[in-house]
C-alpha positions, 0 to 999 in steps of 0.5 A: 403746122408746127408753131416753131416753123416760123421761128426757124424760117426767120432765123434761116432768113437772117443768115447773110448771103455768102454765109452758111449755118448748120441745122443745129446752129439754126435750132439754137439761134431759133430758141430750139436747142437740140432740135436740128432735125426739126429745122430740116423738117421745117424747110420742107414745109415752107408755104408757097410764095414764102421765101426762105434761104434754105440753101444756106443750111448744111450738116454740122460737118459742112456737108450738103444734106441732099444726096450727091448728084441729086437735083436738090444738091445741084440746085443748092450748090448752084445757089451757094456758088452764086453767093461766092460760097465755095462748095468742094466735094459736096462740102463747105468749109465752115472755117471760112463760110460759117455765119457767126452772128454779132451782138447786134444780130443776136439782140435785134435780128434774132428774137429768140 
């Protein structure tokens, strides 16, 4: 397993309920700038029994990465809506829902 995966999963789990982040933002905050695709790949390798809030990670334009109407897209939409994140036409408005970690989160929650 790639040693960067744990950094990514920890960063994804730092995204608070009701907020979302892009794959690139997660990569940057995990200390892996330019590795947005690695973020996506890592979310497919979460070990059984480990909980990662994968549904809070979207494309940089706010779009869900799964094909529209797919089982995964419907599940992601449902999980986001349970957290009061508005998903319209397979997209979330980053202006309203993007996670902007404050200085405390950057210093004490994110270790990278």
